PyMOL commands that place a pseudoatom at each C-alpha (Angstrom):
pseudoatom trace, name=CA, resn=MET, resi=1, chain=A, elem=C, hetatm=0, pos=[17.908, 37.240, 68.184]
pseudoatom trace, name=CA, resn=LYS, resi=2, chain=A, elem=C, hetatm=0, pos=[20.423, 37.150, 70.615]
pseudoatom trace, name=CA, resn=SER, resi=3, chain=A, elem=C, hetatm=0, pos=[19.125, 36.537, 74.434]
pseudoatom trace, name=CA, resn=ILE, resi=4, chain=A, elem=C, hetatm=0, pos=[20.600, 36.973, 77.900]
pseudoatom trace, name=CA, resn=PHE, resi=5, chain=A, elem=C, hetatm=0, pos=[19.907, 36.216, 81.486]
pseudoatom trace, name=CA, resn=LEU, resi=6, chain=A, elem=C, hetatm=0, pos=[21.040, 38.978, 83.683]
pseudoatom trace, name=CA, resn=TYR, resi=7, chain=A, elem=C, hetatm=0, pos=[22.027, 38.071, 87.091]
pseudoatom trace, name=CA, resn=PRO, resi=8, chain=A, elem=C, hetatm=0, pos=[22.212, 40.882, 90.306]
pseudoatom trace, name=CA, resn=GLY, resi=9, chain=A, elem=C, hetatm=0, pos=[24.601, 43.523, 90.349]
pseudoatom trace, name=CA, resn=HIS, resi=10, chain=A, elem=C, hetatm=0, pos=[25.012, 43.509, 86.304]
pseudoatom trace, name=CA, resn=ALA, resi=11, chain=A, elem=C, hetatm=0, pos=[24.953, 45.714, 83.270]
pseudoatom trace, name=CA, resn=TYR, resi=12, chain=A, elem=C, hetatm=0, pos=[24.417, 44.780, 79.757]
pseudoatom trace, name=CA, resn=VAL, resi=13, chain=A, elem=C, hetatm=0, pos=[23.896, 47.298, 76.915]
pseudoatom trace, name=CA, resn=THR, resi=14, chain=A, elem=C, hetatm=0, pos=[24.168, 46.349, 73.054]
pseudoatom trace, name=CA, resn=ASN, resi=15, chain=A, elem=C, hetatm=0, pos=[23.791, 48.011, 69.733]
pseudoatom trace, name=CA, resn=GLU, resi=16, chain=A, elem=C, hetatm=0, pos=[22.221, 44.468, 68.558]
pseudoatom trace, name=CA, resn=PRO, resi=17, chain=A, elem=C, hetatm=0, pos=[18.759, 43.266, 68.687]
pseudoatom trace, name=CA, resn=THR, resi=18, chain=A, elem=C, hetatm=0, pos=[19.027, 41.127, 71.974]
pseudoatom trace, name=CA, resn=THR, resi=19, chain=A, elem=C, hetatm=0, pos=[16.496, 40.243, 74.701]
pseudoatom trace, name=CA, resn=ILE, resi=20, chain=A, elem=C, hetatm=0, pos=[17.809, 40.683, 77.996]
pseudoatom trace, name=CA, resn=THR, resi=21, chain=A, elem=C, hetatm=0, pos=[15.764, 38.515, 81.058]
pseudoatom trace, name=CA, resn=THR, resi=22, chain=A, elem=C, hetatm=0, pos=[16.136, 39.056, 84.772]
pseudoatom trace, name=CA, resn=VAL, resi=23, chain=A, elem=C, hetatm=0, pos=[13.862, 38.495, 87.710]
pseudoatom trace, name=CA, resn=LEU, resi=24, chain=A, elem=C, hetatm=0, pos=[13.593, 40.869, 90.538]
pseudoatom trace, name=CA, resn=GLY, resi=25, chain=A, elem=C, hetatm=0, pos=[11.962, 40.618, 94.382]
pseudoatom trace, name=CA, resn=SER, resi=26, chain=A, elem=C, hetatm=0, pos=[13.176, 43.915, 95.938]
pseudoatom trace, name=CA, resn=CYS, resi=27, chain=A, elem=C, hetatm=0, pos=[15.859, 44.734, 93.099]
pseudoatom trace, name=CA, resn=VAL, resi=28, chain=A, elem=C, hetatm=0, pos=[15.532, 47.075, 90.700]
pseudoatom trace, name=CA, resn=ALA, resi=29, chain=A, elem=C, hetatm=0, pos=[16.054, 46.817, 86.972]
pseudoatom trace, name=CA, resn=VAL, resi=30, chain=A, elem=C, hetatm=0, pos=[16.507, 49.960, 84.864]
pseudoatom trace, name=CA, resn=ALA, resi=31, chain=A, elem=C, hetatm=0, pos=[16.397, 49.907, 81.003]
pseudoatom trace, name=CA, resn=LEU, resi=32, chain=A, elem=C, hetatm=0, pos=[17.477, 52.646, 79.137]
pseudoatom trace, name=CA, resn=PHE, resi=33, chain=A, elem=C, hetatm=0, pos=[17.372, 52.948, 75.243]
pseudoatom trace, name=CA, resn=CYS, resi=34, chain=A, elem=C, hetatm=0, pos=[18.018, 55.994, 72.568]
pseudoatom trace, name=CA, resn=PRO, resi=35, chain=A, elem=C, hetatm=0, pos=[15.112, 55.835, 70.120]
pseudoatom trace, name=CA, resn=GLU, resi=36, chain=A, elem=C, hetatm=0, pos=[17.060, 57.185, 67.454]
pseudoatom trace, name=CA, resn=LYS, resi=37, chain=A, elem=C, hetatm=0, pos=[19.994, 54.865, 67.196]
pseudoatom trace, name=CA, resn=LYS, resi=38, chain=A, elem=C, hetatm=0, pos=[18.057, 51.580, 69.109]
pseudoatom trace, name=CA, resn=ILE, resi=39, chain=A, elem=C, hetatm=0, pos=[20.671, 50.948, 71.725]
pseudoatom trace, name=CA, resn=GLY, resi=40, chain=A, elem=C, hetatm=0, pos=[19.302, 49.799, 74.594]
pseudoatom trace, name=CA, resn=GLY, resi=41, chain=A, elem=C, hetatm=0, pos=[20.771, 48.513, 78.205]
pseudoatom trace, name=CA, resn=LEU, resi=42, chain=A, elem=C, hetatm=0, pos=[19.329, 47.045, 81.312]
pseudoatom trace, name=CA, resn=ASN, resi=43, chain=A, elem=C, hetatm=0, pos=[21.036, 46.450, 85.032]
pseudoatom trace, name=CA, resn=HIS, resi=44, chain=A, elem=C, hetatm=0, pos=[20.359, 44.834, 88.004]
pseudoatom trace, name=CA, resn=PHE, resi=45, chain=A, elem=C, hetatm=0, pos=[20.620, 46.359, 91.805]
pseudoatom trace, name=CA, resn=LEU, resi=46, chain=A, elem=C, hetatm=0, pos=[19.843, 44.947, 94.999]
pseudoatom trace, name=CA, resn=LEU, resi=47, chain=A, elem=C, hetatm=0, pos=[20.671, 47.736, 96.968]
pseudoatom trace, name=CA, resn=PRO, resi=48, chain=A, elem=C, hetatm=0, pos=[20.490, 51.575, 96.972]
pseudoatom trace, name=CA, resn=ARG, resi=49, chain=A, elem=C, hetatm=0, pos=[23.911, 52.770, 97.781]
pseudoatom trace, name=CA, resn=PRO, resi=50, chain=A, elem=C, hetatm=0, pos=[27.456, 50.920, 99.652]
pseudoatom trace, name=CA, resn=MET, resi=51, chain=A, elem=C, hetatm=0, pos=[28.078, 51.468, 103.088]
pseudoatom trace, name=CA, resn=GLU, resi=52, chain=A, elem=C, hetatm=0, pos=[31.669, 52.115, 101.537]
pseudoatom trace, name=CA, resn=GLU, resi=53, chain=A, elem=C, hetatm=0, pos=[32.211, 55.482, 100.025]
pseudoatom trace, name=CA, resn=ASN, resi=54, chain=A, elem=C, hetatm=0, pos=[34.840, 53.798, 97.227]
pseudoatom trace, name=CA, resn=ASP, resi=55, chain=A, elem=C, hetatm=0, pos=[32.438, 50.511, 96.969]
pseudoatom trace, name=CA, resn=SER, resi=56, chain=A, elem=C, hetatm=0, pos=[31.736, 51.176, 93.292]
pseudoatom trace, name=CA, resn=SER, resi=57, chain=A, elem=C, hetatm=0, pos=[30.083, 47.686, 93.359]
pseudoatom trace, name=CA, resn=LEU, resi=58, chain=A, elem=C, hetatm=0, pos=[27.408, 47.615, 90.469]
pseudoatom trace, name=CA, resn=LYS, resi=59, chain=A, elem=C, hetatm=0, pos=[24.568, 45.949, 92.981]
pseudoatom trace, name=CA, resn=TYR, resi=60, chain=A, elem=C, hetatm=0, pos=[24.386, 49.113, 94.261]
pseudoatom trace, name=CA, resn=GLY, resi=61, chain=A, elem=C, hetatm=0, pos=[21.887, 51.922, 92.548]
pseudoatom trace, name=CA, resn=CYS, resi=62, chain=A, elem=C, hetatm=0, pos=[24.277, 54.897, 92.293]
pseudoatom trace, name=CA, resn=ASN, resi=63, chain=A, elem=C, hetatm=0, pos=[26.648, 52.648, 90.623]
pseudoatom trace, name=CA, resn=ALA, resi=64, chain=A, elem=C, hetatm=0, pos=[24.515, 50.964, 88.286]
pseudoatom trace, name=CA, resn=ILE, resi=65, chain=A, elem=C, hetatm=0, pos=[22.508, 53.443, 87.081]
pseudoatom trace, name=CA, resn=ASN, resi=66, chain=A, elem=C, hetatm=0, pos=[25.238, 55.604, 86.149]
pseudoatom trace, name=CA, resn=TYR, resi=67, chain=A, elem=C, hetatm=0, pos=[27.374, 52.936, 84.617]
pseudoatom trace, name=CA, resn=LEU, resi=68, chain=A, elem=C, hetatm=0, pos=[24.355, 51.993, 82.456]
pseudoatom trace, name=CA, resn=SER, resi=69, chain=A, elem=C, hetatm=0, pos=[24.334, 55.956, 81.437]
pseudoatom trace, name=CA, resn=LYS, resi=70, chain=A, elem=C, hetatm=0, pos=[28.156, 55.900, 80.409]
pseudoatom trace, name=CA, resn=LYS, resi=71, chain=A, elem=C, hetatm=0, pos=[27.926, 52.608, 78.781]
pseudoatom trace, name=CA, resn=LEU, resi=72, chain=A, elem=C, hetatm=0, pos=[25.268, 53.720, 76.223]
pseudoatom trace, name=CA, resn=GLN, resi=73, chain=A, elem=C, hetatm=0, pos=[26.579, 57.149, 75.806]
pseudoatom trace, name=CA, resn=ALA, resi=74, chain=A, elem=C, hetatm=0, pos=[29.708, 55.362, 74.918]
pseudoatom trace, name=CA, resn=GLU, resi=75, chain=A, elem=C, hetatm=0, pos=[28.171, 52.952, 72.007]
pseudoatom trace, name=CA, resn=LEU, resi=76, chain=A, elem=C, hetatm=0, pos=[26.538, 56.163, 70.537]
pseudoatom trace, name=CA, resn=ARG, resi=77, chain=A, elem=C, hetatm=0, pos=[30.440, 56.779, 70.000]
pseudoatom trace, name=CA, resn=GLY, resi=78, chain=A, elem=C, hetatm=0, pos=[29.600, 60.706, 70.841]
pseudoatom trace, name=CA, resn=GLU, resi=79, chain=A, elem=C, hetatm=0, pos=[26.249, 61.285, 68.865]
pseudoatom trace, name=CA, resn=SER, resi=80, chain=A, elem=C, hetatm=0, pos=[23.702, 63.381, 70.634]
pseudoatom trace, name=CA, resn=CYS, resi=81, chain=A, elem=C, hetatm=0, pos=[20.715, 61.422, 71.769]
pseudoatom trace, name=CA, resn=LYS, resi=82, chain=A, elem=C, hetatm=0, pos=[17.165, 61.499, 74.318]
pseudoatom trace, name=CA, resn=ILE, resi=83, chain=A, elem=C, hetatm=0, pos=[17.340, 58.600, 76.380]
pseudoatom trace, name=CA, resn=GLU, resi=84, chain=A, elem=C, hetatm=0, pos=[15.076, 57.670, 78.293]
pseudoatom trace, name=CA, resn=ALA, resi=85, chain=A, elem=C, hetatm=0, pos=[14.352, 55.306, 80.987]
pseudoatom trace, name=CA, resn=LYS, resi=86, chain=A, elem=C, hetatm=0, pos=[11.916, 52.244, 82.232]
pseudoatom trace, name=CA, resn=PHE, resi=87, chain=A, elem=C, hetatm=0, pos=[12.702, 50.907, 85.644]
pseudoatom trace, name=CA, resn=TYR, resi=88, chain=A, elem=C, hetatm=0, pos=[10.962, 47.762, 87.654]
pseudoatom trace, name=CA, resn=GLY, resi=89, chain=A, elem=C, hetatm=0, pos=[10.929, 45.881, 90.647]
pseudoatom trace, name=CA, resn=GLY, resi=90, chain=A, elem=C, hetatm=0, pos=[11.106, 47.318, 94.387]
pseudoatom trace, name=CA, resn=GLY, resi=91, chain=A, elem=C, hetatm=0, pos=[9.000, 45.240, 95.812]
pseudoatom trace, name=CA, resn=ASN, resi=92, chain=A, elem=C, hetatm=0, pos=[8.543, 44.212, 99.594]
pseudoatom trace, name=CA, resn=ILE, resi=93, chain=A, elem=C, hetatm=0, pos=[9.434, 40.129, 99.635]
pseudoatom trace, name=CA, resn=ILE, resi=94, chain=A, elem=C, hetatm=0, pos=[11.451, 39.769, 102.388]
pseudoatom trace, name=CA, resn=GLY, resi=95, chain=A, elem=C, hetatm=0, pos=[9.952, 42.233, 104.273]
pseudoatom trace, name=CA, resn=ALA, resi=96, chain=A, elem=C, hetatm=0, pos=[13.499, 43.492, 104.465]
pseudoatom trace, name=CA, resn=ASN, resi=97, chain=A, elem=C, hetatm=0, pos=[13.103, 46.910, 106.102]
pseudoatom trace, name=CA, resn=ILE, resi=98, chain=A, elem=C, hetatm=0, pos=[15.864, 49.383, 106.942]
pseudoatom trace, name=CA, resn=PHE, resi=99, chain=A, elem=C, hetatm=0, pos=[14.883, 52.724, 109.010]
pseudoatom trace, name=CA, resn=LYS, resi=100, chain=A, elem=C, hetatm=0, pos=[11.376, 52.078, 108.479]
pseudoatom trace, name=CA, resn=GLU, resi=101, chain=A, elem=C, hetatm=0, pos=[11.472, 51.563, 104.644]
pseudoatom trace, name=CA, resn=SER, resi=102, chain=A, elem=C, hetatm=0, pos=[12.150, 48.155, 103.000]
pseudoatom trace, name=CA, resn=VAL, resi=103, chain=A, elem=C, hetatm=0, pos=[14.611, 47.806, 100.522]
pseudoatom trace, name=CA, resn=GLY, resi=104, chain=A, elem=C, hetatm=0, pos=[12.834, 47.340, 97.658]
pseudoatom trace, name=CA, resn=GLU, resi=105, chain=A, elem=C, hetatm=0, pos=[11.122, 51.196, 98.388]
pseudoatom trace, name=CA, resn=LEU, resi=106, chain=A, elem=C, hetatm=0, pos=[14.813, 52.222, 99.095]
pseudoatom trace, name=CA, resn=ASN, resi=107, chain=A, elem=C, hetatm=0, pos=[16.041, 50.952, 95.389]
pseudoatom trace, name=CA, resn=VAL, resi=108, chain=A, elem=C, hetatm=0, pos=[12.848, 52.514, 93.823]
pseudoatom trace, name=CA, resn=GLU, resi=109, chain=A, elem=C, hetatm=0, pos=[13.779, 56.003, 95.407]
pseudoatom trace, name=CA, resn=MET, resi=110, chain=A, elem=C, hetatm=0, pos=[17.277, 55.647, 94.381]
pseudoatom trace, name=CA, resn=ALA, resi=111, chain=A, elem=C, hetatm=0, pos=[16.169, 55.194, 90.811]
pseudoatom trace, name=CA, resn=PHE, resi=112, chain=A, elem=C, hetatm=0, pos=[14.307, 58.083, 90.875]
pseudoatom trace, name=CA, resn=MET, resi=113, chain=A, elem=C, hetatm=0, pos=[16.865, 60.233, 92.187]
pseudoatom trace, name=CA, resn=GLU, resi=114, chain=A, elem=C, hetatm=0, pos=[19.460, 59.046, 90.234]
pseudoatom trace, name=CA, resn=LEU, resi=115, chain=A, elem=C, hetatm=0, pos=[17.807, 59.604, 87.207]
pseudoatom trace, name=CA, resn=GLU, resi=116, chain=A, elem=C, hetatm=0, pos=[16.698, 62.938, 88.002]
pseudoatom trace, name=CA, resn=LYS, resi=117, chain=A, elem=C, hetatm=0, pos=[20.102, 63.701, 88.707]
pseudoatom trace, name=CA, resn=LEU, resi=118, chain=A, elem=C, hetatm=0, pos=[21.162, 62.303, 84.805]
pseudoatom trace, name=CA, resn=LYS, resi=119, chain=A, elem=C, hetatm=0, pos=[18.496, 64.292, 83.846]
pseudoatom trace, name=CA, resn=ILE, resi=120, chain=A, elem=C, hetatm=0, pos=[16.727, 60.712, 81.669]
pseudoatom trace, name=CA, resn=PRO, resi=121, chain=A, elem=C, hetatm=0, pos=[13.240, 60.844, 81.464]
pseudoatom trace, name=CA, resn=VAL, resi=122, chain=A, elem=C, hetatm=0, pos=[11.357, 58.123, 83.194]
pseudoatom trace, name=CA, resn=ILE, resi=123, chain=A, elem=C, hetatm=0, pos=[8.435, 57.326, 80.552]
pseudoatom trace, name=CA, resn=ASP, resi=124, chain=A, elem=C, hetatm=0, pos=[7.488, 53.483, 82.511]
pseudoatom trace, name=CA, resn=TYR, resi=125, chain=A, elem=C, hetatm=0, pos=[7.405, 52.310, 85.425]
pseudoatom trace, name=CA, resn=ASN, resi=126, chain=A, elem=C, hetatm=0, pos=[6.136, 49.301, 87.492]
pseudoatom trace, name=CA, resn=VAL, resi=127, chain=A, elem=C, hetatm=0, pos=[7.537, 48.971, 91.220]
pseudoatom trace, name=CA, resn=GLY, resi=128, chain=A, elem=C, hetatm=0, pos=[6.617, 47.416, 94.646]
pseudoatom trace, name=CA, resn=GLY, resi=129, chain=A, elem=C, hetatm=0, pos=[4.353, 45.283, 95.788]
pseudoatom trace, name=CA, resn=ASN, resi=130, chain=A, elem=C, hetatm=0, pos=[4.398, 41.794, 97.602]
pseudoatom trace, name=CA, resn=LEU, resi=131, chain=A, elem=C, hetatm=0, pos=[5.268, 39.925, 94.229]
pseudoatom trace, name=CA, resn=SER, resi=132, chain=A, elem=C, hetatm=0, pos=[8.369, 39.243, 92.242]
pseudoatom trace, name=CA, resn=ARG, resi=133, chain=A, elem=C, hetatm=0, pos=[8.988, 39.854, 88.585]
pseudoatom trace, name=CA, resn=LYS, resi=134, chain=A, elem=C, hetatm=0, pos=[10.298, 38.348, 85.643]
pseudoatom trace, name=CA, resn=ILE, resi=135, chain=A, elem=C, hetatm=0, pos=[11.245, 41.071, 83.112]
pseudoatom trace, name=CA, resn=LYS, resi=136, chain=A, elem=C, hetatm=0, pos=[11.831, 40.977, 79.032]
pseudoatom trace, name=CA, resn=PHE, resi=137, chain=A, elem=C, hetatm=0, pos=[13.475, 43.846, 77.343]
pseudoatom trace, name=CA, resn=ILE, resi=138, chain=A, elem=C, hetatm=0, pos=[13.874, 44.192, 73.734]
pseudoatom trace, name=CA, resn=THR, resi=139, chain=A, elem=C, hetatm=0, pos=[16.863, 46.777, 73.748]
pseudoatom trace, name=CA, resn=ASN, resi=140, chain=A, elem=C, hetatm=0, pos=[16.249, 47.343, 70.351]
pseudoatom trace, name=CA, resn=THR, resi=141, chain=A, elem=C, hetatm=0, pos=[12.311, 48.517, 70.397]
pseudoatom trace, name=CA, resn=PHE, resi=142, chain=A, elem=C, hetatm=0, pos=[12.512, 49.601, 74.262]
pseudoatom trace, name=CA, resn=GLU, resi=143, chain=A, elem=C, hetatm=0, pos=[9.948, 47.001, 75.226]
pseudoatom trace, name=CA, resn=VAL, resi=144, chain=A, elem=C, hetatm=0, pos=[9.436, 45.637, 78.385]
pseudoatom trace, name=CA, resn=PHE, resi=145, chain=A, elem=C, hetatm=0, pos=[7.062, 42.618, 79.372]
pseudoatom trace, name=CA, resn=HIS, resi=146, chain=A, elem=C, hetatm=0, pos=[6.598, 41.694, 82.868]
pseudoatom trace, name=CA, resn=GLU, resi=147, chain=A, elem=C, hetatm=0, pos=[4.879, 39.251, 84.416]
pseudoatom trace, name=CA, resn=PHE, resi=148, chain=A, elem=C, hetatm=0, pos=[4.512, 38.741, 88.190]
pseudoatom trace, name=CA, resn=VAL, resi=149, chain=A, elem=C, hetatm=0, pos=[5.712, 35.100, 89.660]
pseudoatom trace, name=CA, resn=GLU, resi=150, chain=A, elem=C, hetatm=0, pos=[5.518, 34.261, 93.212]
for i in range(1, 150): cmd.bond("trace and resi %d" % i, "trace and resi %d" % (i + 1))
show_as sticks, trace
zoom trace
């Protein structure tokens, strides 16, 4: 099975069985999956939204989630599928607060909002806390293994 490490500000979608690994602190990783076609993808974003309207960087949740959804749809080549989501991270690791909320909390809120807009159901999530997480996503089974790291 192919194996890749996903860096912050990136996303990866594939129809080949692949293990995608990443490490999250206040960042969030969203996994999307088509159960009928066994196609999956993962993103890793750092912040909820850009300060400038025309910034399309994948380091922002609003961009990264939409990009991941579009890439998965492209892999489906016009076939319909009931895409599902799981997401992880959003810890209060560095104590960075914006507007009385931690960056992690804002990232989690962004993930819920964007997935709701896209009408993609969230079937599992593990967020918050004060520890980092290591995520391992198996793209063809939708298994996500996560462990806390200090």
